[in-house]
Rosetta silent file (secondary structure, phi, psi, omega in degrees, C-alpha in Angstrom):
SEQUENCE: MRKLLQALSLTACAAVIPGTGALQAASRRSEPVQIPFEFKLNNKVLPAGTYRLQRGSTDAFSSLVNLKTGQRVPLLSPLGNETTKTGLVFERDGDGFVLKKLR
SCORE:     score description
SCORE:     0.000 S_00000001
   1 L     0.000  -39.237 -177.789  140.533   56.589  238.320 S_00000001
   2 H   -68.027  -35.833  177.330  138.109   55.477  241.055 S_00000001
   3 H   -65.126  -37.413  178.268  140.734   56.027  243.789 S_00000001
   4 H   -64.741  -45.924  179.142  141.327   59.498  242.431 S_00000001
   5 H   -59.327  -43.287  177.072  137.617   60.296  242.602 S_00000001
   6 H   -60.067  -46.237 -179.005  137.418   58.979  246.208 S_00000001
   7 H   -65.783  -39.455  174.052  140.440   61.067  247.219 S_00000001
   8 H   -66.820  -35.821  177.816  138.872   64.260  245.658 S_00000001
   9 H   -73.941  -32.378  173.728  135.553   63.738  247.379 S_00000001
  10 H   -64.324  -46.011 -178.193  137.240   63.201  250.785 S_00000001
  11 H   -58.576  -41.271 -176.889  139.220   66.460  250.161 S_00000001
  12 H   -71.195  -37.555  177.464  136.052   68.424  249.355 S_00000001
  13 H   -68.577  -38.009  176.187  134.323   67.147  252.528 S_00000001
  14 H   -61.726  -36.358 -178.961  137.291   68.045  254.609 S_00000001
  15 H   -73.820  -29.436  179.818  137.311   71.561  253.202 S_00000001
  16 H   -71.555  -40.640 -177.840  133.522   71.927  254.083 S_00000001
  17 H   -55.926  -49.248  179.983  133.916   70.877  257.799 S_00000001
  18 H   -62.766  -32.441 -178.036  136.033   73.829  258.974 S_00000001
  19 H   -65.116  -35.566 -178.696  133.664   76.221  257.395 S_00000001
  20 H   -70.326  -30.132  172.222  130.752   75.032  259.447 S_00000001
  21 H   -62.244  -39.978  179.398  132.537   75.734  262.714 S_00000001
  22 H   -67.535  -33.867  178.876  133.052   79.320  261.659 S_00000001
  23 H   -67.060  -41.083  176.936  129.268   79.552  260.915 S_00000001
  24 H   -63.128  -46.194 -179.842  128.549   78.215  264.421 S_00000001
  25 H   -57.675  -46.510 -177.224  131.039   80.591  266.021 S_00000001
  26 H   -64.019  -30.614 -178.077  129.515   83.641  264.172 S_00000001
  27 H   -76.998  -10.774 -178.738  126.022   82.768  265.483 S_00000001
  28 L   -94.845   16.754 -176.265  127.284   82.902  268.996 S_00000001
  29 E  -119.998  149.244  176.441  128.020   86.617  268.935 S_00000001
  30 L   -93.978  175.260  171.630  125.541   89.538  269.520 S_00000001
  31 L   -72.205  146.303  178.434  125.158   92.638  267.642 S_00000001
  32 L   -58.767  141.121  177.223  127.563   95.513  268.648 S_00000001
  33 E  -123.682  130.434  177.860  126.240   97.840  271.361 S_00000001
  34 E   -89.215  123.882  173.976  127.442  101.395  271.986 S_00000001
  35 E  -107.204  113.699 -169.643  127.947  102.138  275.739 S_00000001
  36 L   -84.847    7.630 -179.315  128.256  105.920  275.998 S_00000001
  37 L  -144.924  163.122  176.757  129.844  106.051  279.379 S_00000001
  38 L   -74.897  145.839 -176.482  132.623  104.430  281.442 S_00000001
  39 E  -150.816  164.374 -178.944  131.427  101.651  283.741 S_00000001
  40 E  -103.165  143.905  176.307  132.526   99.012  286.184 S_00000001
  41 E  -152.310  123.199 -176.695  132.358   95.257  285.661 S_00000001
  42 L    49.936   46.834  179.069  133.981   92.579  287.873 S_00000001
  43 L    62.332   21.614  177.464  135.878   95.308  289.721 S_00000001
  44 E  -117.752  140.853  174.544  137.315   96.607  286.521 S_00000001
  45 E   -96.779  124.017 -175.760  136.611  100.071  284.990 S_00000001
  46 E  -106.112  138.948  179.640  135.805   99.823  281.365 S_00000001
  47 L   -78.861  161.492  172.769  135.814  102.844  278.914 S_00000001
  48 L   -62.142  155.075  179.296  132.852  104.019  276.908 S_00000001
  49 E   159.205 -166.190  178.061  132.780  102.392  273.563 S_00000001
  50 E   -98.133  126.419 -175.881  131.456   99.733  271.314 S_00000001
  51 E  -127.039  161.439  179.125  131.038   96.280  272.864 S_00000001
  52 E  -136.882  136.607  169.667  129.797   92.852  271.769 S_00000001
  53 E   -87.071  134.058 -176.175  128.471   90.072  274.074 S_00000001
  54 E  -127.740  131.399  179.454  130.012   86.886  273.039 S_00000001
  55 E   -77.253  145.681  174.000  128.875   83.404  274.176 S_00000001
  56 L   -88.350 -164.412 -177.088  131.475   80.984  275.368 S_00000001
  57 L   -67.058  -24.683  172.998  131.637   77.248  274.592 S_00000001
  58 L  -122.207  156.007 -177.819  128.621   76.802  276.946 S_00000001
  59 L   -69.781  -16.987  175.830  125.926   79.425  277.225 S_00000001
  60 L   -70.483  -24.544 -177.656  126.718   79.807  280.989 S_00000001
  61 L  -116.768  127.101 -178.911  129.992   81.375  280.317 S_00000001
  62 E  -146.905 -179.019 -179.998  130.247   84.440  278.004 S_00000001
  63 E  -149.156  153.846  174.137  132.172   87.634  277.809 S_00000001
  64 E   -96.396  115.550 -175.442  131.941   91.313  277.006 S_00000001
  65 E  -105.900  126.031  169.364  134.334   92.359  274.280 S_00000001
  66 E   -79.594  118.985 -166.476  135.472   95.859  273.595 S_00000001
  67 L   -75.016  -21.368  179.286  135.621   96.041  269.853 S_00000001
  68 L   -79.294  -48.060 -171.839  138.293   98.854  269.679 S_00000001
  69 L   -98.311  -14.514 -175.682  140.764   97.358  272.101 S_00000001
  70 L    73.920    6.564 -178.882  139.815   93.669  272.014 S_00000001
  71 L   -70.753  138.707 -171.608  139.743   93.562  275.890 S_00000001
  72 E  -122.873  128.589  177.170  137.486   90.678  277.045 S_00000001
  73 E  -115.258  121.166  179.122  135.800   90.644  280.430 S_00000001
  74 E   -70.447  141.800  175.005  134.224   87.320  281.461 S_00000001
  75 E  -122.411  140.562 -178.129  130.573   87.182  282.476 S_00000001
  76 L  -100.475   -0.807 -178.436  129.117   84.258  284.384 S_00000001
  77 L   -88.503  134.443  174.013  125.487   85.109  283.523 S_00000001
  78 L   -62.568  143.889  178.065  123.771   83.156  280.695 S_00000001
  79 L   -87.750   -0.714 -178.071  122.825   85.282  277.643 S_00000001
  80 L    87.975 -173.693 -174.221  119.586   83.477  276.907 S_00000001
  81 L   -89.329  174.660 -166.669  118.895   81.607  273.739 S_00000001
  82 L   -70.168  -19.236 -179.849  120.021   82.744  270.269 S_00000001
  83 L   -85.022  -18.296 -175.592  116.447   84.164  269.353 S_00000001
  84 L   -99.372  151.423  175.228  116.046   86.537  272.305 S_00000001
  85 L   -84.062  138.420  177.492  117.646   89.834  272.771 S_00000001
  86 L   -98.068  130.938  175.384  119.932   90.327  275.768 S_00000001
  87 L  -102.219  150.440  175.092  119.691   93.621  277.561 S_00000001
  88 E  -100.542  129.229  178.161  122.467   95.288  279.694 S_00000001
  89 E  -113.163  113.400 -175.668  121.285   96.621  283.053 S_00000001
  90 E  -107.588  150.169  176.032  123.396   99.398  284.578 S_00000001
  91 E  -126.949  146.807  172.803  122.995  100.956  287.998 S_00000001
  92 E   -70.487  136.167 -179.071  124.423  104.199  289.266 S_00000001
  93 E  -134.922   93.507 -176.122  127.294  103.740  291.671 S_00000001
  94 L    70.959 -118.472 -179.777  128.492  106.953  293.287 S_00000001
  95 L  -102.263    8.207  178.521  129.513  109.098  290.290 S_00000001
  96 E  -133.270 -160.021 -175.194  129.645  106.229  287.779 S_00000001
  97 E  -130.128  152.740  175.978  127.785  103.205  286.550 S_00000001
  98 E  -128.757  135.228  174.331  128.064   99.402  287.199 S_00000001
  99 E   -73.661  108.918 -170.966  126.940   96.711  284.876 S_00000001
 100 E   -93.737  -40.504 -172.050  124.649   94.862  287.321 S_00000001
 101 E  -162.050  164.412  169.238  122.987   92.123  285.186 S_00000001
 102 E  -109.163  140.332 -177.930  122.004   90.833  281.853 S_00000001
 103 L  -130.202    0.000    0.000  118.318   90.358  280.979 S_00000001
């Protein structure tokens, strides 16, 4: 009986561990942001739409994800810490816009 209880407690602990990773991953995403115009980033033209800034495994590497298409464009700029808001700074470039920096 004791071995059965030990096996059950180990199973319960193993079931909890994967759930904590999902919680950590969820906290590494920003709120969705609506970008109402086409823009350039890393020499790519991205369509207007809803995007999310997502942190990578380290804060130095992150990506901008189009929520409709799933297209992911890497960013090398840090997003700041989890408690501060990150802003997108666009500049006019000819007849369009370029995402210049995160602040």
